[in-house]
C-alpha positions in Angstrom: -0.7 -35.4 -76.0 -3.0 -36.7 -73.4 -2.7 -35.4 -69.9 -2.6 -38.0 -67.1 -5.2 -38.0 -64.4 -4.3 -37.1 -60.8 -4.4 -40.7 -59.7 -2.1 -41.8 -62.5 0.3 -38.9 -61.5 0.2 -39.9 -57.8 1.0 -43.6 -58.6 3.9 -42.5 -60.9 5.3 -40.1 -58.3 5.1 -42.8 -55.7 7.4 -45.0 -57.7 10.1 -42.3 -58.1 13.0 -41.7 -55.7 12.9 -38.6 -53.5 15.7 -36.9 -55.4 13.8 -37.3 -58.7 10.6 -35.9 -57.1 12.6 -32.9 -55.9 14.0 -32.3 -59.4 10.5 -32.5 -60.8 9.1 -30.0 -58.2 11.9 -27.5 -59.0 11.3 -27.9 -62.7 7.6 -27.4 -62.2 8.1 -24.3 -60.1 10.2 -22.7 -62.8 7.4 -22.7 -65.3 4.6 -20.7 -63.6 4.5 -18.0 -61.0 1.4 -19.6 -59.5 3.2 -22.9 -59.0 6.0 -21.1 -57.1 3.4 -19.2 -55.0 1.6 -22.4 -54.2 4.8 -24.3 -53.2 5.9 -21.3 -51.1 2.5 -21.4 -49.3 2.8 -25.2 -48.7 6.4 -25.0 -47.5 6.3 -21.8 -45.4 2.8 -20.6 -44.7 0.6 -23.7 -44.3 2.0 -24.4 -40.8 0.7 -21.0 -39.4 -2.6 -20.3 -41.0 -3.2 -17.3 -38.7 0.0 -15.6 -39.8 -1.0 -16.3 -43.4 -4.4 -14.7 -42.9 -2.9 -11.6 -41.2 -0.3 -11.2 -44.0 -3.2 -11.4 -46.6 -5.2 -8.9 -44.6 -2.2 -6.5 -44.7 -1.9 -7.0 -48.5 -5.7 -6.3 -48.9 -5.3 -3.2 -46.8 -2.5 -1.9 -49.0 -4.4 -2.7 -52.1 -7.5 -0.8 -50.8 -5.3 2.2 -50.1 -4.5 2.3 -53.8 -8.1 2.5 -54.9 -8.7 5.4 -57.4 -12.1 6.7 -56.3 -12.4 9.4 -59.0 -14.5 7.1 -61.2 -16.7 4.0 -60.6 -14.9 2.2 -63.4 -11.5 2.4 -61.6 -13.1 1.3 -58.3 -14.6 -1.7 -60.0 -11.3 -2.6 -61.7 -9.4 -2.3 -58.4 -11.9 -4.3 -56.4 -11.8 -7.1 -59.0 -8.0 -7.1 -58.8 -8.2 -7.4 -55.0 -10.7 -10.2 -55.4 -8.6 -12.0 -57.9 -5.6 -11.9 -55.5 -7.8 -13.0 -52.5 -9.3 -15.8 -54.5 -5.9 -17.1 -55.6 -4.7 -17.3 -52.0 -8.0 -18.8 -50.8 -7.5 -21.5 -53.4 -3.9 -22.1 -52.1 -5.2 -22.5 -48.5 -8.1 -24.8 -49.3 -9.6 -24.1 -45.8 -13.2 -22.9 -45.7 -12.6 -21.0 -42.5 -9.7 -19.1 -44.0 -11.9 -18.4 -47.1 -14.8 -17.1 -45.0 -12.5 -15.0 -42.9 -10.9 -13.4 -45.9 -14.2 -12.8 -47.7 -15.7 -11.2 -44.6 -12.6 -9.0 -44.3 -12.9 -8.0 -47.9 -16.6 -7.0 -47.5 -15.8 -5.1 -44.3 -13.1 -3.1 -46.2 -15.5 -2.3 -49.0 -18.1 -1.0 -46.4 -15.5 1.0 -44.5 -14.0 2.5 -47.7 -17.4 4.3 -48.3 -17.6 3.3 -52.0 -20.8 4.2 -53.9 -22.4 0.8 -53.6 -25.9 2.3 -53.6 -25.4 4.3 -56.8 -23.4 1.8 -58.8 -25.2 -1.4 -59.8 -21.9 -3.1 -60.7 -20.4 -2.4 -57.3 -23.5 -3.4 -55.5 -23.7 -6.7 -57.4 -20.0 -7.4 -56.8 -20.5 -6.9 -53.1 -23.7 -8.9 -52.9 -22.0 -11.9 -54.7 -19.3 -11.9 -52.1 -22.0 -11.9 -49.3 -23.8 -14.8 -51.1 -20.5 -16.7 -51.2 -19.9 -16.1 -47.6 -23.4 -17.5 -46.7 -22.9 -20.6 -48.9 -19.6 -21.4 -47.2 -21.0 -20.6 -43.8 -23.8 -23.1 -44.3 -21.2 -25.9 -44.9 -19.2 -25.2 -41.7 -19.7 -26.7 -38.3 -22.4 -25.1 -36.1 -19.9 -23.7 -33.6 -17.9 -22.0 -36.4 -21.2 -20.8 -38.0 -22.1 -19.1 -34.7 -18.7 -17.4 -34.5 -19.1 -15.8 -38.0 -22.9 -15.3 -38.1 -22.9 -11.9 -36.3 -20.3 -10.5 -38.7 -22.3 -11.8 -41.7 -25.4 -10.1 -40.4 -23.5 -6.8 -40.1 -22.5 -7.1 -43.8 -26.1 -7.4 -44.9 -27.2 -4.2 -43.3 
């Protein structure tokens, strides 16, 4: 079975009646948790991006409190889990400003958690990759927004 392109789907959805589109959306949401989360974001959270970011920061805080620091392996697994969740919500938002804000917050939490970044190559690489992503996103933003975030990025590199 061949999957239709986005433009084909868009044209077909435009020909349907609102009731049919609603039924399709509900059916789509039933199949995957990610679809339900994306629709929840679009319906409830996309109107207030600041509240969305603060809720995510709270979730990141709670996940950081669960880090098992007894072994570098467990730290790495937990950090990757936090990043996976953060990346998922960044993808839902689609805003570069939201993305940079959440990535900076993640890096700040890593620094403040006093994890063994200097002794573990894996943790150091994970952290450095996030800083590189932040820099790449920052270069694409407007100059005024770049200025707002540049100081925080400089602190992350220390």
